[in-house]
C-alpha positions in Angstrom: 19.4 -15.0 -50.7 22.3 -16.5 -52.7 22.7 -13.2 -54.5 23.2 -11.4 -51.2 25.8 -13.9 -50.1 27.7 -13.5 -53.4 27.6 -9.7 -53.0 28.9 -9.9 -49.4 31.7 -12.3 -50.4 32.7 -9.8 -53.2 32.7 -6.9 -50.8 34.8 -8.8 -48.3 37.3 -9.7 -51.0 37.5 -6.0 -52.0 38.0 -4.9 -48.4 40.7 -7.6 -48.0 42.7 -6.2 -50.9 42.4 -2.5 -50.2 46.1 -2.0 -49.5 47.0 -3.6 -52.8 44.5 -1.3 -54.6 46.0 1.7 -52.8 49.5 0.6 -54.0 48.2 0.3 -57.6 46.4 3.7 -57.5 49.4 6.0 -58.3 50.3 3.8 -61.3 46.7 3.8 -62.6 46.5 7.6 -62.2 49.8 8.1 -64.0 48.7 5.8 -66.8 45.4 7.7 -67.2 47.1 11.1 -67.2 49.8 10.1 -69.7 48.2 7.5 -71.9 44.4 8.1 -72.0 43.8 11.8 -71.5 46.0 12.8 -74.5 43.8 10.6 -76.7 41.2 13.3 -76.6 43.5 15.3 -78.9 42.7 12.9 -81.7 39.5 14.9 -82.2 41.7 17.7 -83.7 42.2 15.7 -86.9 38.5 15.8 -87.5 37.9 19.5 -86.8 38.5 22.8 -88.5 40.3 24.2 -85.5 39.5 27.9 -84.7 41.6 28.9 -81.7 39.0 31.5 -80.6 36.3 28.8 -80.3 38.6 26.2 -78.9 38.9 22.6 -79.9 35.5 21.4 -78.8 33.8 24.6 -80.1 35.3 24.4 -83.6 33.4 23.2 -86.6 33.4 19.5 -87.5 35.4 18.8 -90.6 34.9 15.0 -90.9 37.5 13.4 -93.2 38.2 16.5 -95.3 41.5 17.1 -93.5 42.6 13.6 -94.5 41.4 14.1 -98.1 43.5 17.3 -98.2 46.5 15.4 -96.8 46.4 12.5 -99.2 45.7 14.6 -102.2 49.0 16.5 -101.8 51.8 15.4 -104.0 54.1 14.9 -101.0 51.7 12.4 -99.2 53.8 9.4 -100.2 57.1 11.0 -99.1 55.6 12.1 -95.8 54.2 8.6 -95.1 57.4 6.9 -96.2 59.6 9.2 -94.1 57.4 8.7 -91.0 57.7 4.9 -91.3 61.4 4.9 -92.1 62.3 7.3 -89.3 60.2 5.3 -86.8 61.9 2.1 -87.9 65.3 3.8 -87.6 64.5 5.1 -84.1 63.3 1.7 -83.0 66.4 -0.1 -84.3 68.9 2.5 -83.1 67.3 2.7 -79.6 67.1 -1.1 -79.2 70.6 -1.7 -80.5 72.1 1.0 -78.3 70.2 -0.2 -75.2 71.4 -3.8 -75.7 75.0 -2.7 -76.3 74.9 -0.5 -73.2 73.4 -3.3 -71.1 76.1 -5.8 -72.3 78.9 -3.3 -71.6 77.5 -2.5 -68.1 77.1 -6.2 -67.3 80.9 -6.7 -67.8 81.9 -4.0 -65.3 83.5 -5.3 -62.1 83.0 -3.4 -58.9 79.8 -1.9 -57.6 81.1 1.7 -57.4 82.3 1.7 -61.0 79.0 0.2 -62.2 76.9 2.8 -60.4 79.1 5.6 -61.8 78.8 4.3 -65.3 75.1 3.8 -64.9 74.8 7.4 -63.8 76.9 8.7 -66.8 74.7 6.7 -69.2 71.3 7.7 -67.7 71.9 11.4 -66.9 71.7 12.5 -70.6 68.2 11.1 -70.9 67.1 13.6 -68.2 68.3 16.6 -70.2 65.6 18.9 -71.5 64.8 18.9 -75.2 65.4 22.7 -75.1 69.0 22.1 -74.0 69.4 19.5 -76.7 68.1 22.0 -79.2 70.6 24.7 -78.1 73.5 22.2 -78.2 72.5 21.1 -81.7 72.3 24.7 -82.8 75.8 25.3 -81.2 77.2 22.4 -83.3 75.3 22.9 -86.6 75.1 26.7 -87.0 76.2 27.7 -90.5 78.4 30.6 -89.3 79.4 30.0 -85.7 78.7 26.3 -85.2 81.5 24.1 -83.8 81.5 21.8 -86.8 81.8 24.7 -89.3 84.5 26.4 -87.1 86.6 23.3 -87.3 86.0 23.0 -91.0 87.1 26.6 -91.5 90.2 26.0 -89.4 91.1 23.1 -91.6 90.6 25.3 -94.7 87.4 23.6 -95.8 84.2 25.4 -96.8 81.3 25.7 -94.3 78.1 23.6 -94.6 74.7 25.1 -94.1 73.1 22.2 -92.2 69.8 23.8 -91.7 69.1 24.5 -95.4 70.5 21.3 -96.9 67.9 18.5 -97.0 70.4 15.8 -97.5 71.8 16.2 -93.9 68.5 16.0 -92.1 67.9 12.2 -92.0 71.2 11.7 -90.1 70.6 14.8 -87.9 67.1 13.6 -86.9 68.2 10.1 -86.1 71.2 11.3 -84.1 69.5 13.9 -82.1 
């Protein structure tokens, strides 16, 4: 009898909060789609992927892919670069966000503030394809803007895409 009363109380509590659950539903669905469903892709690391068979039909490889990765002579460099780039991205993004927030907090006038917020936020909505084309337009070895300026100043051109020493700065900036 007490068990039935507890179940009824729980059901009435659930019914009482249905509007709140409905409000939370879009956020939960969004989180599932963007955070949890992609986790299925982790299985690719443990498979010998055959695109004809698909991911789930491919043969199981176990840890052999990781053995291959860490036996290569570049394993240390790849791991180091991954860690350093992620640290650089975290630092640059946080410092930039704090600086922009401080600058925006100093702006007087609601219209000016809204305009500056728009100018700051619109670039984050630009597609990565457009960013890639803009990068190509700036960095192309023959026709890029930077090399055109260098040629106009009488300096030699730089082949950004074939010189490894330029890539750390390019990756962090873009």
